[in-house]
PDB file of N, CA, C and O in Angstrom, chain B, residues numbered from 101:
ATOM      1  N   UNK B 101       1.092  -1.317   0.019  1.00  0.00           N
ATOM      2  CA  UNK B 101       0.183   0.046   0.093  1.00  0.00           C
ATOM      3  C   UNK B 101       0.870   1.382   0.072  1.00  0.00           C
ATOM      4  O   UNK B 101       1.656   1.622   0.988  1.00  0.00           O
ATOM      5  N   UNK B 102       0.659   2.320  -0.908  1.00  0.00           N
ATOM      6  CA  UNK B 102       1.560   3.572  -0.961  1.00  0.00           C
ATOM      7  C   UNK B 102       0.832   4.601  -0.121  1.00  0.00           C
ATOM      8  O   UNK B 102      -0.290   4.449   0.364  1.00  0.00           O
ATOM      9  N   UNK B 103       1.642   5.713  -0.006  1.00  0.00           N
ATOM     10  CA  UNK B 103       1.308   6.994   0.737  1.00  0.00           C
ATOM     11  C   UNK B 103       0.124   7.300   0.730  1.00  0.00           C
ATOM     12  O   UNK B 103      -0.527   7.448   1.764  1.00  0.00           O
ATOM     13  N   UNK B 104      -0.467   7.482  -0.760  1.00  0.00           N
ATOM     14  CA  UNK B 104      -1.793   7.984  -1.209  1.00  0.00           C
ATOM     15  C   UNK B 104      -2.911   7.090  -0.981  1.00  0.00           C
ATOM     16  O   UNK B 104      -4.039   7.582  -0.946  1.00  0.00           O
ATOM     17  N   UNK B 105      -2.727   5.661  -0.798  1.00  0.00           N
ATOM     18  CA  UNK B 105      -3.603   4.678  -0.301  1.00  0.00           C
ATOM     19  C   UNK B 105      -3.996   4.772   0.943  1.00  0.00           C
ATOM     20  O   UNK B 105      -5.163   4.710   1.330  1.00  0.00           O
ATOM     21  N   UNK B 106      -2.840   4.955   1.733  1.00  0.00           N
ATOM     22  CA  UNK B 106      -2.575   4.790   3.092  1.00  0.00           C
ATOM     23  C   UNK B 106      -3.368   5.736   3.800  1.00  0.00           C
ATOM     24  O   UNK B 106      -3.896   5.527   4.892  1.00  0.00           O
ATOM     25  N   UNK B 107      -3.452   7.095   2.940  1.00  0.00           N
ATOM     26  CA  UNK B 107      -3.867   8.373   3.497  1.00  0.00           C
ATOM     27  C   UNK B 107      -5.284   8.606   3.258  1.00  0.00           C
ATOM     28  O   UNK B 107      -5.934   9.423   3.911  1.00  0.00           O
ATOM     29  N   UNK B 108      -5.796   7.837   2.257  1.00  0.00           N
ATOM     30  CA  UNK B 108      -7.260   7.108   1.826  1.00  0.00           C
ATOM     31  C   UNK B 108      -7.877   6.592   2.987  1.00  0.00           C
ATOM     32  O   UNK B 108      -8.876   7.003   3.578  1.00  0.00           O
ATOM     33  N   UNK B 109      -7.104   5.588   3.240  1.00  0.00           N
ATOM     34  CA  UNK B 109      -7.881   4.548   4.198  1.00  0.00           C
ATOM     35  C   UNK B 109      -7.812   5.038   5.633  1.00  0.00           C
ATOM     36  O   UNK B 109      -8.534   4.420   6.416  1.00  0.00           O
ATOM     37  N   UNK B 110      -7.147   5.943   6.087  1.00  0.00           N
ATOM     38  CA  UNK B 110      -6.681   6.693   7.418  1.00  0.00           C
ATOM     39  C   UNK B 110      -8.433   7.597   7.164  1.00  0.00           C
ATOM     40  O   UNK B 110      -9.484   7.307   7.736  1.00  0.00           O
ATOM     41  N   UNK B 111      -8.232   8.561   6.263  1.00  0.00           N
ATOM     42  CA  UNK B 111      -9.358   9.673   6.415  1.00  0.00           C
ATOM     43  C   UNK B 111     -10.731   8.798   6.327  1.00  0.00           C
ATOM     44  O   UNK B 111     -11.734   9.188   6.925  1.00  0.00           O
ATOM     45  N   UNK B 112     -10.734   7.834   5.707  1.00  0.00           N
ATOM     46  CA  UNK B 112     -12.117   6.902   5.377  1.00  0.00           C
ATOM     47  C   UNK B 112     -12.286   6.422   7.010  1.00  0.00           C
ATOM     48  O   UNK B 112     -13.243   6.806   7.682  1.00  0.00           O
ATOM     49  N   UNK B 113     -11.461   5.731   7.426  1.00  0.00           N
ATOM     50  CA  UNK B 113     -11.718   5.286   8.461  1.00  0.00           C
ATOM     51  C   UNK B 113     -12.077   6.195   9.916  1.00  0.00           C
ATOM     52  O   UNK B 113     -12.612   5.677  10.896  1.00  0.00           O
ATOM     53  N   UNK B 114     -11.631   7.787   9.829  1.00  0.00           N
ATOM     54  CA  UNK B 114     -11.959   8.804  10.544  1.00  0.00           C
ATOM     55  C   UNK B 114     -13.089   9.289  10.467  1.00  0.00           C
ATOM     56  O   UNK B 114     -13.703   9.722  11.442  1.00  0.00           O
ATOM     57  N   UNK B 115     -13.675   9.279   8.851  1.00  0.00           N
ATOM     58  CA  UNK B 115     -14.978   9.650   8.961  1.00  0.00           C
ATOM     59  C   UNK B 115     -15.860   8.632   9.159  1.00  0.00           C
ATOM     60  O   UNK B 115     -16.878   9.003   9.743  1.00  0.00           O
ATOM     61  N   UNK B 116     -15.827   7.592   8.903  1.00  0.00           N
ATOM     62  CA  UNK B 116     -16.583   6.378   9.177  1.00  0.00           C
ATOM     63  C   UNK B 116     -16.963   6.172  10.717  1.00  0.00           C
ATOM     64  O   UNK B 116     -18.044   6.016  11.284  1.00  0.00           O
ATOM     65  N   UNK B 117     -15.690   6.233  11.150  1.00  0.00           N
ATOM     66  CA  UNK B 117     -16.125   6.042  12.772  1.00  0.00           C
ATOM     67  C   UNK B 117     -15.815   7.012  13.794  1.00  0.00           C
ATOM     68  O   UNK B 117     -15.632   6.923  15.008  1.00  0.00           O
ATOM     69  N   UNK B 118     -15.805   8.084  12.864  1.00  0.00           N
ATOM     70  CA  UNK B 118     -15.633   9.497  13.885  1.00  0.00           C
ATOM     71  C   UNK B 118     -14.665   9.339  15.075  1.00  0.00           C
ATOM     72  O   UNK B 118     -14.943   9.770  16.194  1.00  0.00           O
ATOM     73  N   UNK B 119     -13.389   8.631  14.751  1.00  0.00           N
ATOM     74  CA  UNK B 119     -12.327   8.351  15.924  1.00  0.00           C
ATOM     75  C   UNK B 119     -11.146   8.970  15.631  1.00  0.00           C
ATOM     76  O   UNK B 119     -10.950   9.150  14.430  1.00  0.00           O
ATOM     77  N   UNK B 120     -10.234   9.376  16.448  1.00  0.00           N
ATOM     78  CA  UNK B 120      -8.945   9.779  16.541  1.00  0.00           C
ATOM     79  C   UNK B 120      -8.011   8.724  16.217  1.00  0.00           C
ATOM     80  O   UNK B 120      -8.120   7.608  16.726  1.00  0.00           O
ATOM     81  N   UNK B 121      -7.183   8.994  15.473  1.00  0.00           N
ATOM     82  CA  UNK B 121      -5.985   8.395  14.727  1.00  0.00           C
ATOM     83  C   UNK B 121      -4.790   8.609  15.009  1.00  0.00           C
ATOM     84  O   UNK B 121      -4.302   9.359  14.164  1.00  0.00           O
ATOM     85  N   UNK B 122      -3.914   8.252  15.959  1.00  0.00           N
ATOM     86  CA  UNK B 122      -2.482   8.820  16.333  1.00  0.00           C
ATOM     87  C   UNK B 122      -1.410   8.310  15.327  1.00  0.00           C
ATOM     88  O   UNK B 122      -1.333   7.121  15.016  1.00  0.00           O
ATOM     89  N   UNK B 123      -0.736   9.100  14.925  1.00  0.00           N
ATOM     90  CA  UNK B 123       0.425   8.909  13.731  1.00  0.00           C
ATOM     91  C   UNK B 123       1.786   9.345  14.247  1.00  0.00           C
ATOM     92  O   UNK B 123       1.817  10.441  14.807  1.00  0.00           O
ATOM     93  N   UNK B 124       2.772   8.741  14.156  1.00  0.00           N
ATOM     94  CA  UNK B 124       4.047   9.046  14.249  1.00  0.00           C
ATOM     95  C   UNK B 124       4.790   9.193  13.079  1.00  0.00           C
ATOM     96  O   UNK B 124       5.096   8.157  12.488  1.00  0.00           O
ATOM     97  N   UNK B 125       5.247  10.592  12.486  1.00  0.00           N
ATOM     98  CA  UNK B 125       6.255  10.522  11.213  1.00  0.00           C
ATOM     99  C   UNK B 125       6.967  11.688  11.116  1.00  0.00           C
ATOM    100  O   UNK B 125       6.613  12.745  11.640  1.00  0.00           O
ATOM    101  N   UNK B 126       7.873  11.546  10.519  1.00  0.00           N
ATOM    102  CA  UNK B 126       8.739  12.722  10.092  1.00  0.00           C
ATOM    103  C   UNK B 126       8.822  13.679   8.911  1.00  0.00           C
ATOM    104  O   UNK B 126       9.576  14.621   8.670  1.00  0.00           O
ATOM    105  N   UNK B 127       7.317  12.872   7.938  1.00  0.00           N
ATOM    106  CA  UNK B 127       7.001  13.401   6.926  1.00  0.00           C
ATOM    107  C   UNK B 127       6.145  14.717   7.075  1.00  0.00           C
ATOM    108  O   UNK B 127       5.049  14.653   6.517  1.00  0.00           O
ATOM    109  N   UNK B 128       6.428  15.860   7.703  1.00  0.00           N
ATOM    110  CA  UNK B 128       5.118  16.778   8.079  1.00  0.00           C
ATOM    111  C   UNK B 128       4.482  17.266   6.901  1.00  0.00           C
ATOM    112  O   UNK B 128       3.488  17.943   7.164  1.00  0.00           O
ATOM    113  N   UNK B 129       4.736  17.140   5.666  1.00  0.00           N
ATOM    114  CA  UNK B 129       4.019  17.682   4.595  1.00  0.00           C
ATOM    115  C   UNK B 129       2.477  16.455   4.183  1.00  0.00           C
ATOM    116  O   UNK B 129       1.454  16.629   3.520  1.00  0.00           O
ATOM    117  N   UNK B 130       2.999  15.306   4.939  1.00  0.00           N
ATOM    118  CA  UNK B 130       1.921  14.248   4.484  1.00  0.00           C
ATOM    119  C   UNK B 130       0.681  14.250   5.696  1.00  0.00           C
ATOM    120  O   UNK B 130      -0.535  14.070   5.641  1.00  0.00           O
ATOM    121  N   UNK B 131       1.494  14.502   6.637  1.00  0.00           N
ATOM    122  CA  UNK B 131       0.538  14.598   7.867  1.00  0.00           C
ATOM    123  C   UNK B 131      -0.117  15.939   8.154  1.00  0.00           C
ATOM    124  O   UNK B 131      -0.871  16.085   9.116  1.00  0.00           O
ATOM    125  N   UNK B 132       0.265  17.187   7.069  1.00  0.00           N
ATOM    126  CA  UNK B 132      -0.788  18.456   7.141  1.00  0.00           C
ATOM    127  C   UNK B 132      -1.827  18.111   6.353  1.00  0.00           C
ATOM    128  O   UNK B 132      -2.842  18.793   6.493  1.00  0.00           O
ATOM    129  N   UNK B 133      -1.859  16.782   5.149  1.00  0.00           N
ATOM    130  CA  UNK B 133      -2.649  16.566   3.948  1.00  0.00           C
ATOM    131  C   UNK B 133      -4.024  15.380   4.888  1.00  0.00           C
ATOM    132  O   UNK B 133      -5.020  14.911   4.338  1.00  0.00           O
ATOM    133  N   UNK B 134      -3.647  15.191   6.255  1.00  0.00           N
ATOM    134  CA  UNK B 134      -4.829  14.364   7.174  1.00  0.00           C
ATOM    135  C   UNK B 134      -5.228  14.512   7.990  1.00  0.00           C
ATOM    136  O   UNK B 134      -6.296  14.001   8.328  1.00  0.00           O
ATOM    137  N   UNK B 135      -4.393  15.453   8.835  1.00  0.00           N
ATOM    138  CA  UNK B 135      -4.397  15.867  10.215  1.00  0.00           C
ATOM    139  C   UNK B 135      -5.449  17.115  10.191  1.00  0.00           C
ATOM    140  O   UNK B 135      -5.557  17.859   9.216  1.00  0.00           O
ATOM    141  N   UNK B 136      -6.283  17.263  11.506  1.00  0.00           N
ATOM    142  CA  UNK B 136      -6.735  18.455  11.866  1.00  0.00           C
ATOM    143  C   UNK B 136      -5.632  19.244  13.295  1.00  0.00           C
ATOM    144  O   UNK B 136      -5.510  20.399  13.703  1.00  0.00           O
ATOM    145  N   UNK B 137      -5.134  18.189  13.611  1.00  0.00           N
ATOM    146  CA  UNK B 137      -3.943  18.895  14.735  1.00  0.00           C
ATOM    147  C   UNK B 137      -2.469  17.947  14.393  1.00  0.00           C
ATOM    148  O   UNK B 137      -2.352  16.943  13.691  1.00  0.00           O
ATOM    149  N   UNK B 138      -1.654  18.546  15.019  1.00  0.00           N
ATOM    150  CA  UNK B 138      -0.206  17.942  15.094  1.00  0.00           C
ATOM    151  C   UNK B 138       0.475  18.834  16.281  1.00  0.00           C
ATOM    152  O   UNK B 138       0.686  20.039  16.413  1.00  0.00           O
ATOM    153  N   UNK B 139       0.763  17.482  17.218  1.00  0.00           N
ATOM    154  CA  UNK B 139       1.322  17.897  18.836  1.00  0.00           C
ATOM    155  C   UNK B 139       2.712  17.371  18.728  1.00  0.00           C
ATOM    156  O   UNK B 139       2.950  16.203  18.419  1.00  0.00           O
ATOM    157  N   UNK B 140       3.726  18.363  19.021  1.00  0.00           N
ATOM    158  CA  UNK B 140       4.853  17.913  19.183  1.00  0.00           C
ATOM    159  C   UNK B 140       5.262  17.607  20.723  1.00  0.00           C
ATOM    160  O   UNK B 140       4.802  18.179  21.712  1.00  0.00           O
ATOM    161  N   UNK B 141       6.153  16.660  20.701  1.00  0.00           N
ATOM    162  CA  UNK B 141       6.726  16.385  21.730  1.00  0.00           C
ATOM    163  C   UNK B 141       8.063  15.923  22.022  1.00  0.00           C
ATOM    164  O   UNK B 141       8.630  14.984  21.463  1.00  0.00           O
ATOM    165  N   UNK B 142       8.521  16.651  22.938  1.00  0.00           N
ATOM    166  CA  UNK B 142      10.287  16.542  23.294  1.00  0.00           C
ATOM    167  C   UNK B 142      10.336  16.353  24.652  1.00  0.00           C
ATOM    168  O   UNK B 142       9.820  17.079  25.501  1.00  0.00           O
ATOM    169  N   UNK B 143      11.074  15.198  24.856  1.00  0.00           N
ATOM    170  CA  UNK B 143      11.411  14.621  25.966  1.00  0.00           C
ATOM    171  C   UNK B 143      10.077  14.542  27.260  1.00  0.00           C
ATOM    172  O   UNK B 143      10.063  14.942  28.424  1.00  0.00           O
ATOM    173  N   UNK B 144       9.201  13.945  26.545  1.00  0.00           N
ATOM    174  CA  UNK B 144       8.129  13.639  27.139  1.00  0.00           C
ATOM    175  C   UNK B 144       7.329  15.035  27.717  1.00  0.00           C
ATOM    176  O   UNK B 144       6.611  15.003  28.716  1.00  0.00           O
ATOM    177  N   UNK B 145       7.556  16.134  26.995  1.00  0.00           N
ATOM    178  CA  UNK B 145       6.660  17.354  26.989  1.00  0.00           C
ATOM    179  C   UNK B 145       6.277  17.860  25.572  1.00  0.00           C
ATOM    180  O   UNK B 145       6.912  17.811  24.519  1.00  0.00           O
ATOM    181  N   UNK B 146       4.984  18.388  25.876  1.00  0.00           N
ATOM    182  CA  UNK B 146       4.233  18.861  24.799  1.00  0.00           C
ATOM    183  C   UNK B 146       4.878  20.242  24.598  1.00  0.00           C
ATOM    184  O   UNK B 146       4.822  21.179  25.394  1.00  0.00           O
ATOM    185  N   UNK B 147       5.687  20.210  23.048  1.00  0.00           N
ATOM    186  CA  UNK B 147       6.329  21.903  22.818  1.00  0.00           C
ATOM    187  C   UNK B 147       5.545  22.844  21.809  1.00  0.00           C
ATOM    188  O   UNK B 147       5.721  24.056  21.683  1.00  0.00           O
ATOM    189  N   UNK B 148       4.642  22.047  21.112  1.00  0.00           N
ATOM    190  CA  UNK B 148       3.883  22.953  20.329  1.00  0.00           C
ATOM    191  C   UNK B 148       2.879  21.923  20.068  1.00  0.00           C
ATOM    192  O   UNK B 148       3.073  20.716  20.215  1.00  0.00           O
ATOM    193  N   UNK B 149       1.548  22.595  19.582  1.00  0.00           N
ATOM    194  CA  UNK B 149       0.463  22.481  19.143  1.00  0.00           C
ATOM    195  C   UNK B 149      -0.075  23.129  17.864  1.00  0.00           C
ATOM    196  O   UNK B 149      -0.340  24.331  17.900  1.00  0.00           O
ATOM    197  N   UNK B 150      -0.248  22.475  16.805  1.00  0.00           N
ATOM    198  CA  UNK B 150      -0.674  23.062  15.306  1.00  0.00           C
ATOM    199  C   UNK B 150      -1.886  22.488  15.030  1.00  0.00           C
ATOM    200  O   UNK B 150      -1.994  21.261  15.024  1.00  0.00           O
ATOM    201  N   UNK B 151      -3.007  23.363  14.751  1.00  0.00           N
ATOM    202  CA  UNK B 151      -4.380  23.086  14.059  1.00  0.00           C
ATOM    203  C   UNK B 151      -4.183  23.484  12.949  1.00  0.00           C
ATOM    204  O   UNK B 151      -3.435  24.439  12.739  1.00  0.00           O
ATOM    205  N   UNK B 152      -4.894  22.750  11.874  1.00  0.00           N
ATOM    206  CA  UNK B 152      -5.002  22.679  10.525  1.00  0.00           C
ATOM    207  C   UNK B 152      -6.997  22.696  10.490  1.00  0.00           C
ATOM    208  O   UNK B 152      -7.836  22.194  11.238  1.00  0.00           O
ATOM    209  N   UNK B 153      -7.077  23.416   9.408  1.00  0.00           N
ATOM    210  CA  UNK B 153      -8.685  23.573   9.084  1.00  0.00           C
ATOM    211  C   UNK B 153      -8.563  22.785   7.339  1.00  0.00           C
ATOM    212  O   UNK B 153      -7.589  22.953   6.606  1.00  0.00           O
ATOM    213  N   UNK B 154      -9.531  22.120   7.053  1.00  0.00           N
ATOM    214  CA  UNK B 154      -9.762  21.591   5.829  1.00  0.00           C
ATOM    215  C   UNK B 154     -10.568  22.204   5.167  1.00  0.00           C
ATOM    216  O   UNK B 154     -10.859  21.816   4.035  1.00  0.00           O
TER     217      UNK B 154
END
């Protein structure tokens, strides 16, 4: 399964089940396409929260 298929599957699960999905990735451009919020954690502390609108 490629990135686009994975992205589509995660969005589908989110819409159908109205559920939160937790991802860990270093590819921020991909995360921005499928997330409404990104939380940055460093040494067990939240250092930043970003919200995105679709």
